C-alpha positions, 0 to 999 in steps of 0.5 A: 682692095674692095671687098666685093662680097661685103658689098653684096651682102650689104645689098642683100641686106639693104634690099630685103630691109627695103622690102620688109619696110614696104611689106609692113607698109601694106599690113597697115592697110589691113590693120590701121589700129597696130602703131608697131607697123608704122614704127617697124617700117621707119626702123626697116627703112632706118636699117636698110639706109644703114646696111649699105655702109656694112661695118668691118665688124658686122661683116666679120660676123656675118661673111662666114654665113653670106652666100647671094644664092643661098635660100638659108640666108635670104630665109634667115634675113627675112626672119630677122627683119620680121623681129624688127618692131616686135623685139629689141631690133633697132639698130644694124648691129642689133639686127646682125646679132639676131640674124647670126643666131638665127643662122647659127640655130636654125628652127627645123621646120 
């Protein structure tokens, strides 16, 4: 049986990470002397590629949080993507751990 929620979650991650990579590339024109932007964009592209094959272990960590129509989910994915290139978030498991941390301990605005 195919787990469509897992597939939707993977696609949500993939598209958000790809958008974040594009956003970082856009920032490069404003801040051409910041080498972190290019590295972060490349890392985000790699994570987006990896997200398409979301592992069962990662899905297990995320499934209680994932809701396709949740602004909390979308905001947390965006927050986690902003950490790529600036914190120790280099692999998909790193990203998932960061995302779970954000979802588990939201910061009040």
